TORKOL-4160 file (C-alpha; in steps of 0.2 Angstrom, whole numbers, padded with zeros to 4 digits, m for minus):
326
<pt num="1" X="1147" Y="0758" Z="0207"/>
<pt num="2" X="1150" Y="0740" Z="0203"/>
<pt num="3" X="1164" Y="0735" Z="0215"/>
<pt num="4" X="1167" Y="0717" Z="0219"/>
<pt num="5" X="1166" Y="0713" Z="0238"/>
<pt num="6" X="1177" Y="0697" Z="0235"/>
<pt num="7" X="1174" Y="0679" Z="0237"/>
<pt num="8" X="1162" Y="0675" Z="0252"/>
<pt num="9" X="1169" Y="0667" Z="0266"/>
<pt num="10" X="1170" Y="0650" Z="0269"/>
<pt num="11" X="1157" Y="0641" Z="0282"/>
<pt num="12" X="1165" Y="0629" Z="0294"/>
<pt num="13" X="1166" Y="0623" Z="0312"/>
<pt num="14" X="1175" Y="0634" Z="0325"/>
<pt num="15" X="1175" Y="0639" Z="0343"/>
<pt num="16" X="1160" Y="0646" Z="0351"/>
<pt num="17" X="1162" Y="0666" Z="0349"/>
<pt num="18" X="1158" Y="0678" Z="0362"/>
<pt num="19" X="1139" Y="0678" Z="0365"/>
<pt num="20" X="1138" Y="0697" Z="0366"/>
<pt num="21" X="1139" Y="0698" Z="0348"/>
<pt num="22" X="1124" Y="0695" Z="0336"/>
<pt num="23" X="1126" Y="0676" Z="0334"/>
<pt num="24" X="1121" Y="0668" Z="0318"/>
<pt num="25" X="1115" Y="0650" Z="0316"/>
<pt num="26" X="1112" Y="0638" Z="0301"/>
<pt num="27" X="1094" Y="0638" Z="0297"/>
<pt num="28" X="1094" Y="0620" Z="0290"/>
<pt num="29" X="1103" Y="0614" Z="0306"/>
<pt num="30" X="1091" Y="0621" Z="0317"/>
<pt num="31" X="1075" Y="0615" Z="0308"/>
<pt num="32" X="1083" Y="0598" Z="0309"/>
<pt num="33" X="1085" Y="0600" Z="0327"/>
<pt num="34" X="1066" Y="0604" Z="0329"/>
<pt num="35" X="1062" Y="0588" Z="0320"/>
<pt num="36" X="1073" Y="0577" Z="0330"/>
<pt num="37" X="1069" Y="0569" Z="0347"/>
<pt num="38" X="1072" Y="0578" Z="0364"/>
<pt num="39" X="1086" Y="0565" Z="0368"/>
<pt num="40" X="1095" Y="0569" Z="0351"/>
<pt num="41" X="1095" Y="0588" Z="0351"/>
<pt num="42" X="1097" Y="0597" Z="0367"/>
<pt num="43" X="1093" Y="0617" Z="0367"/>
<pt num="44" X="1102" Y="0629" Z="0380"/>
<pt num="45" X="1098" Y="0647" Z="0383"/>
<pt num="46" X="1112" Y="0659" Z="0386"/>
<pt num="47" X="1112" Y="0680" Z="0386"/>
<pt num="48" X="1095" Y="0678" Z="0376"/>
<pt num="49" X="1103" Y="0669" Z="0362"/>
<pt num="50" X="1096" Y="0651" Z="0359"/>
<pt num="51" X="1109" Y="0639" Z="0355"/>
<pt num="52" X="1107" Y="0621" Z="0348"/>
<pt num="53" X="1119" Y="0608" Z="0350"/>
<pt num="54" X="1119" Y="0591" Z="0342"/>
<pt num="55" X="1124" Y="0573" Z="0348"/>
<pt num="56" X="1135" Y="0571" Z="0334"/>
<pt num="57" X="1153" Y="0576" Z="0328"/>
<pt num="58" X="1157" Y="0593" Z="0330"/>
<pt num="59" X="1163" Y="0593" Z="0311"/>
<pt num="60" X="1145" Y="0592" Z="0306"/>
<pt num="61" X="1140" Y="0607" Z="0316"/>
<pt num="62" X="1141" Y="0625" Z="0310"/>
<pt num="63" X="1144" Y="0635" Z="0325"/>
<pt num="64" X="1138" Y="0653" Z="0328"/>
<pt num="65" X="1148" Y="0667" Z="0320"/>
<pt num="66" X="1150" Y="0685" Z="0322"/>
<pt num="67" X="1139" Y="0696" Z="0312"/>
<pt num="68" X="1155" Y="0704" Z="0302"/>
<pt num="69" X="1159" Y="0687" Z="0297"/>
<pt num="70" X="1142" Y="0682" Z="0289"/>
<pt num="71" X="1138" Y="0699" Z="0280"/>
<pt num="72" X="1143" Y="0705" Z="0264"/>
<pt num="73" X="1140" Y="0721" Z="0253"/>
<pt num="74" X="1131" Y="0720" Z="0238"/>
<pt num="75" X="1135" Y="0732" Z="0224"/>
<pt num="76" X="1127" Y="0723" Z="0210"/>
<pt num="77" X="1117" Y="0708" Z="0205"/>
<pt num="78" X="1115" Y="0699" Z="0189"/>
<pt num="79" X="1101" Y="0688" Z="0185"/>
<pt num="80" X="1103" Y="0676" Z="0170"/>
<pt num="81" X="1088" Y="0672" Z="0161"/>
<pt num="82" X="1087" Y="0660" Z="0145"/>
<pt num="83" X="1086" Y="0675" Z="0133"/>
<pt num="84" X="1095" Y="0689" Z="0142"/>
<pt num="85" X="1103" Y="0695" Z="0158"/>
<pt num="86" X="1097" Y="0708" Z="0169"/>
<pt num="87" X="1111" Y="0719" Z="0180"/>
<pt num="88" X="1103" Y="0727" Z="0196"/>
<pt num="89" X="1113" Y="0741" Z="0202"/>
<pt num="90" X="1106" Y="0748" Z="0219"/>
<pt num="91" X="1109" Y="0767" Z="0221"/>
<pt num="92" X="1116" Y="0763" Z="0238"/>
<pt num="93" X="1126" Y="0747" Z="0242"/>
<pt num="94" X="1116" Y="0736" Z="0254"/>
<pt num="95" X="1122" Y="0723" Z="0267"/>
<pt num="96" X="1116" Y="0705" Z="0264"/>
<pt num="97" X="1117" Y="0689" Z="0277"/>
<pt num="98" X="1125" Y="0675" Z="0268"/>
<pt num="99" X="1113" Y="0661" Z="0264"/>
<pt num="100" X="1110" Y="0649" Z="0279"/>
<pt num="101" X="1112" Y="0660" Z="0293"/>
<pt num="102" X="1100" Y="0671" Z="0302"/>
<pt num="103" X="1102" Y="0683" Z="0316"/>
<pt num="104" X="1095" Y="0676" Z="0334"/>
<pt num="105" X="1097" Y="0690" Z="0345"/>
<pt num="106" X="1081" Y="0696" Z="0350"/>
<pt num="107" X="1076" Y="0715" Z="0352"/>
<pt num="108" X="1073" Y="0720" Z="0370"/>
<pt num="109" X="1054" Y="0724" Z="0373"/>
<pt num="110" X="1059" Y="0741" Z="0381"/>
<pt num="111" X="1065" Y="0747" Z="0363"/>
<pt num="112" X="1048" Y="0742" Z="0356"/>
<pt num="113" X="1038" Y="0751" Z="0370"/>
<pt num="114" X="1049" Y="0767" Z="0367"/>
<pt num="115" X="1042" Y="0768" Z="0349"/>
<pt num="116" X="1027" Y="0780" Z="0345"/>
<pt num="117" X="1013" Y="0774" Z="0337"/>
<pt num="118" X="1015" Y="0783" Z="0322"/>
<pt num="119" X="1033" Y="0775" Z="0320"/>
<pt num="120" X="1026" Y="0757" Z="0323"/>
<pt num="121" X="1012" Y="0761" Z="0308"/>
<pt num="122" X="1026" Y="0767" Z="0298"/>
<pt num="123" X="1037" Y="0753" Z="0302"/>
<pt num="124" X="1023" Y="0740" Z="0298"/>
<pt num="125" X="1019" Y="0750" Z="0281"/>
<pt num="126" X="1038" Y="0749" Z="0276"/>
<pt num="127" X="1037" Y="0730" Z="0281"/>
<pt num="128" X="1021" Y="0727" Z="0269"/>
<pt num="129" X="1030" Y="0737" Z="0254"/>
<pt num="130" X="1045" Y="0727" Z="0256"/>
<pt num="131" X="1036" Y="0711" Z="0256"/>
<pt num="132" X="1025" Y="0715" Z="0242"/>
<pt num="133" X="1041" Y="0719" Z="0232"/>
<pt num="134" X="1050" Y="0703" Z="0236"/>
<pt num="135" X="1034" Y="0693" Z="0232"/>
<pt num="136" X="1032" Y="0701" Z="0216"/>
<pt num="137" X="1050" Y="0698" Z="0212"/>
<pt num="138" X="1050" Y="0681" Z="0215"/>
<pt num="139" X="1035" Y="0678" Z="0206"/>
<pt num="140" X="1042" Y="0687" Z="0190"/>
<pt num="141" X="1058" Y="0677" Z="0191"/>
<pt num="142" X="1049" Y="0660" Z="0191"/>
<pt num="143" X="1038" Y="0665" Z="0177"/>
<pt num="144" X="1050" Y="0672" Z="0166"/>
<pt num="145" X="1063" Y="0658" Z="0168"/>
<pt num="146" X="1051" Y="0642" Z="0166"/>
<pt num="147" X="1042" Y="0638" Z="0151"/>
<pt num="148" X="1024" Y="0639" Z="0152"/>
<pt num="149" X="1010" Y="0637" Z="0138"/>
<pt num="150" X="0994" Y="0644" Z="0146"/>
<pt num="151" X="0986" Y="0659" Z="0155"/>
<pt num="152" X="0973" Y="0652" Z="0166"/>
<pt num="153" X="0959" Y="0657" Z="0178"/>
<pt num="154" X="0948" Y="0646" Z="0188"/>
<pt num="155" X="0933" Y="0650" Z="0198"/>
<pt num="156" X="0922" Y="0639" Z="0209"/>
<pt num="157" X="0903" Y="0636" Z="0211"/>
<pt num="158" X="0901" Y="0629" Z="0228"/>
<pt num="159" X="0907" Y="0638" Z="0245"/>
<pt num="160" X="0915" Y="0651" Z="0234"/>
<pt num="161" X="0916" Y="0663" Z="0250"/>
<pt num="162" X="0924" Y="0649" Z="0262"/>
<pt num="163" X="0942" Y="0652" Z="0258"/>
<pt num="164" X="0948" Y="0635" Z="0266"/>
<pt num="165" X="0937" Y="0625" Z="0256"/>
<pt num="166" X="0940" Y="0633" Z="0240"/>
<pt num="167" X="0960" Y="0633" Z="0243"/>
<pt num="168" X="0957" Y="0614" Z="0248"/>
<pt num="169" X="0948" Y="0609" Z="0233"/>
<pt num="170" X="0959" Y="0617" Z="0221"/>
<pt num="171" X="0975" Y="0609" Z="0229"/>
<pt num="172" X="0967" Y="0593" Z="0228"/>
<pt num="173" X="0962" Y="0595" Z="0210"/>
<pt num="174" X="0980" Y="0600" Z="0206"/>
<pt num="175" X="0987" Y="0586" Z="0215"/>
<pt num="176" X="0975" Y="0572" Z="0207"/>
<pt num="177" X="0980" Y="0578" Z="0189"/>
<pt num="178" X="0997" Y="0574" Z="0194"/>
<pt num="179" X="0994" Y="0558" Z="0201"/>
<pt num="180" X="0982" Y="0552" Z="0188"/>
<pt num="181" X="0989" Y="0560" Z="0172"/>
<pt num="182" X="1007" Y="0566" Z="0175"/>
<pt num="183" X="1017" Y="0580" Z="0180"/>
<pt num="184" X="1016" Y="0597" Z="0174"/>
<pt num="185" X="1023" Y="0615" Z="0178"/>
<pt num="186" X="1010" Y="0627" Z="0187"/>
<pt num="187" X="1012" Y="0645" Z="0195"/>
<pt num="188" X="0996" Y="0651" Z="0203"/>
<pt num="189" X="0991" Y="0667" Z="0211"/>
<pt num="190" X="0974" Y="0670" Z="0222"/>
<pt num="191" X="0963" Y="0685" Z="0219"/>
<pt num="192" X="0947" Y="0691" Z="0229"/>
<pt num="193" X="0932" Y="0696" Z="0218"/>
<pt num="194" X="0923" Y="0712" Z="0223"/>
<pt num="195" X="0910" Y="0700" Z="0230"/>
<pt num="196" X="0922" Y="0692" Z="0242"/>
<pt num="197" X="0923" Y="0675" Z="0231"/>
<pt num="198" X="0941" Y="0669" Z="0229"/>
<pt num="199" X="0947" Y="0662" Z="0213"/>
<pt num="200" X="0964" Y="0659" Z="0204"/>
<pt num="201" X="0975" Y="0665" Z="0190"/>
<pt num="202" X="0991" Y="0657" Z="0184"/>
<pt num="203" X="1002" Y="0650" Z="0172"/>
<pt num="204" X="1003" Y="0632" Z="0167"/>
<pt num="205" X="1015" Y="0622" Z="0155"/>
<pt num="206" X="1015" Y="0605" Z="0149"/>
<pt num="207" X="0997" Y="0601" Z="0154"/>
<pt num="208" X="0995" Y="0582" Z="0151"/>
<pt num="209" X="0977" Y="0583" Z="0145"/>
<pt num="210" X="0972" Y="0592" Z="0129"/>
<pt num="211" X="0962" Y="0608" Z="0131"/>
<pt num="212" X="0946" Y="0609" Z="0122"/>
<pt num="213" X="0940" Y="0626" Z="0113"/>
<pt num="214" X="0927" Y="0634" Z="0124"/>
<pt num="215" X="0911" Y="0636" Z="0116"/>
<pt num="216" X="0894" Y="0645" Z="0122"/>
<pt num="217" X="0878" Y="0634" Z="0124"/>
<pt num="218" X="0873" Y="0636" Z="0106"/>
<pt num="219" X="0890" Y="0631" Z="0099"/>
<pt num="220" X="0898" Y="0646" Z="0096"/>
<pt num="221" X="0918" Y="0648" Z="0100"/>
<pt num="222" X="0922" Y="0659" Z="0115"/>
<pt num="223" X="0935" Y="0673" Z="0112"/>
<pt num="224" X="0942" Y="0685" Z="0125"/>
<pt num="225" X="0942" Y="0704" Z="0124"/>
<pt num="226" X="0956" Y="0703" Z="0112"/>
<pt num="227" X="0949" Y="0691" Z="0100"/>
<pt num="228" X="0960" Y="0676" Z="0106"/>
<pt num="229" X="0951" Y="0659" Z="0107"/>
<pt num="230" X="0948" Y="0653" Z="0125"/>
<pt num="231" X="0951" Y="0636" Z="0130"/>
<pt num="232" X="0944" Y="0624" Z="0144"/>
<pt num="233" X="0953" Y="0609" Z="0153"/>
<pt num="234" X="0940" Y="0596" Z="0151"/>
<pt num="235" X="0945" Y="0588" Z="0166"/>
<pt num="236" X="0940" Y="0604" Z="0177"/>
<pt num="237" X="0923" Y="0603" Z="0185"/>
<pt num="238" X="0924" Y="0615" Z="0201"/>
<pt num="239" X="0917" Y="0630" Z="0192"/>
<pt num="240" X="0920" Y="0642" Z="0177"/>
<pt num="241" X="0938" Y="0642" Z="0168"/>
<pt num="242" X="0946" Y="0653" Z="0153"/>
<pt num="243" X="0962" Y="0649" Z="0147"/>
<pt num="244" X="0972" Y="0658" Z="0134"/>
<pt num="245" X="0988" Y="0653" Z="0125"/>
<pt num="246" X="1004" Y="0662" Z="0130"/>
<pt num="247" X="1011" Y="0672" Z="0116"/>
<pt num="248" X="1021" Y="0686" Z="0125"/>
<pt num="249" X="1030" Y="0677" Z="0139"/>
<pt num="250" X="1037" Y="0693" Z="0147"/>
<pt num="251" X="1022" Y="0702" Z="0146"/>
<pt num="252" X="1011" Y="0689" Z="0153"/>
<pt num="253" X="1025" Y="0686" Z="0167"/>
<pt num="254" X="1024" Y="0704" Z="0172"/>
<pt num="255" X="1005" Y="0705" Z="0171"/>
<pt num="256" X="1003" Y="0690" Z="0184"/>
<pt num="257" X="1012" Y="0700" Z="0198"/>
<pt num="258" X="0997" Y="0714" Z="0198"/>
<pt num="259" X="0988" Y="0702" Z="0207"/>
<pt num="260" X="1000" Y="0703" Z="0222"/>
<pt num="261" X="0992" Y="0717" Z="0230"/>
<pt num="262" X="0992" Y="0726" Z="0248"/>
<pt num="263" X="0977" Y="0719" Z="0253"/>
<pt num="264" X="0983" Y="0700" Z="0247"/>
<pt num="265" X="0999" Y="0702" Z="0258"/>
<pt num="266" X="0989" Y="0710" Z="0274"/>
<pt num="267" X="0977" Y="0697" Z="0274"/>
<pt num="268" X="0989" Y="0681" Z="0270"/>
<pt num="269" X="1002" Y="0686" Z="0284"/>
<pt num="270" X="1012" Y="0669" Z="0286"/>
<pt num="271" X="1002" Y="0660" Z="0272"/>
<pt num="272" X="1006" Y="0656" Z="0255"/>
<pt num="273" X="1003" Y="0670" Z="0242"/>
<pt num="274" X="1006" Y="0659" Z="0226"/>
<pt num="275" X="1009" Y="0642" Z="0223"/>
<pt num="276" X="1023" Y="0635" Z="0212"/>
<pt num="277" X="1026" Y="0616" Z="0207"/>
<pt num="278" X="1041" Y="0608" Z="0214"/>
<pt num="279" X="1048" Y="0607" Z="0196"/>
<pt num="280" X="1050" Y="0627" Z="0194"/>
<pt num="281" X="1066" Y="0634" Z="0195"/>
<pt num="282" X="1073" Y="0651" Z="0198"/>
<pt num="283" X="1087" Y="0659" Z="0187"/>
<pt num="284" X="1104" Y="0659" Z="0192"/>
<pt num="285" X="1110" Y="0675" Z="0201"/>
<pt num="286" X="1127" Y="0681" Z="0203"/>
<pt num="287" X="1131" Y="0695" Z="0215"/>
<pt num="288" X="1145" Y="0707" Z="0212"/>
<pt num="289" X="1150" Y="0702" Z="0195"/>
<pt num="290" X="1166" Y="0707" Z="0188"/>
<pt num="291" X="1160" Y="0714" Z="0171"/>
<pt num="292" X="1147" Y="0726" Z="0180"/>
<pt num="293" X="1157" Y="0742" Z="0177"/>
<pt num="294" X="1162" Y="0738" Z="0160"/>
<pt num="295" X="1144" Y="0735" Z="0154"/>
<pt num="296" X="1136" Y="0749" Z="0164"/>
<pt num="297" X="1148" Y="0761" Z="0157"/>
<pt num="298" X="1143" Y="0757" Z="0139"/>
<pt num="299" X="1125" Y="0752" Z="0140"/>
<pt num="300" X="1113" Y="0762" Z="0129"/>
<pt num="301" X="1099" Y="0772" Z="0138"/>
<pt num="302" X="1085" Y="0763" Z="0131"/>
<pt num="303" X="1090" Y="0747" Z="0141"/>
<pt num="304" X="1090" Y="0755" Z="0157"/>
<pt num="305" X="1076" Y="0755" Z="0168"/>
<pt num="306" X="1077" Y="0767" Z="0184"/>
<pt num="307" X="1067" Y="0769" Z="0201"/>
<pt num="308" X="1071" Y="0776" Z="0218"/>
<pt num="309" X="1080" Y="0760" Z="0224"/>
<pt num="310" X="1093" Y="0758" Z="0208"/>
<pt num="311" X="1095" Y="0754" Z="0190"/>
<pt num="312" X="1090" Y="0738" Z="0180"/>
<pt num="313" X="1101" Y="0736" Z="0165"/>
<pt num="314" X="1096" Y="0722" Z="0152"/>
<pt num="315" X="1108" Y="0715" Z="0139"/>
<pt num="316" X="1107" Y="0700" Z="0126"/>
<pt num="317" X="1117" Y="0684" Z="0129"/>
<pt num="318" X="1127" Y="0689" Z="0114"/>
<pt num="319" X="1131" Y="0707" Z="0123"/>
<pt num="320" X="1135" Y="0696" Z="0139"/>
<pt num="321" X="1147" Y="0685" Z="0129"/>
<pt num="322" X="1156" Y="0699" Z="0121"/>
<pt num="323" X="1158" Y="0707" Z="0139"/>
<pt num="324" X="1167" Y="0691" Z="0147"/>
<pt num="325" X="1176" Y="0684" Z="0132"/>
<pt num="326" X="1196" Y="0688" Z="0133"/>
């Protein structure tokens, strides 16, 4: 169930491979090529595969490799949070391309044309569903691994239905606060109201300005439906705001992912679906850990969540230490 696939193969320079095979290139190096002038970076096209060569020593270039050389089978994956470890075991092992490589072989147009309209629609729906799952997963990892103090909501007075103006004003506000008052952590998700107006929810930590208790025009304290005190950031003047203190980090982290919907993904293709400040970190993830089998065989049922894709085991840091200790 949790068999190890062994250590990943080392990346390095070598002789160019047969271009009839699926070819992979290092993404970071290709991006550098795009940023360089044409005199420093010369593209050549061969058998539908775009190759980039740099005018620098070969040792600094990661040359193309066959698909079998840069893929590995994933049987399990352990995510290390600060208070626990989550072990994901898929029902069926899957193949992953090693970090830094991507497939550059293109699908021939005649293969695409041969698909029926129903198949194309089904493929698009599956891609959208995978995209939603991936976005929600990354959002939850960032929310649970980093420290936040406030669950926040921001709305706008002017141009509420002009997405670009709303986005620009909100991003400028975040940028100005950081420049004038200091750095803080933020994880923001957009949501569209029934009226079509855009507003934002999110998590904020170490905000540099002391929030104030929200009050009604007649001076009464404002509380949410659960009876918790609502706060305001005194420097936010773009519209209405409601912020509450975070007491259950896991619950709030999972709650914020509900704003990643099918409509949001469909209308924001190629655009950001959430905004994470640069000082946020993802939790460490280890693929095919050696202790997987030992834990899965002895895990109590109440610590297991299962869906159609696999099982998610949760263990405390103490349980983890007992597993890896001699």
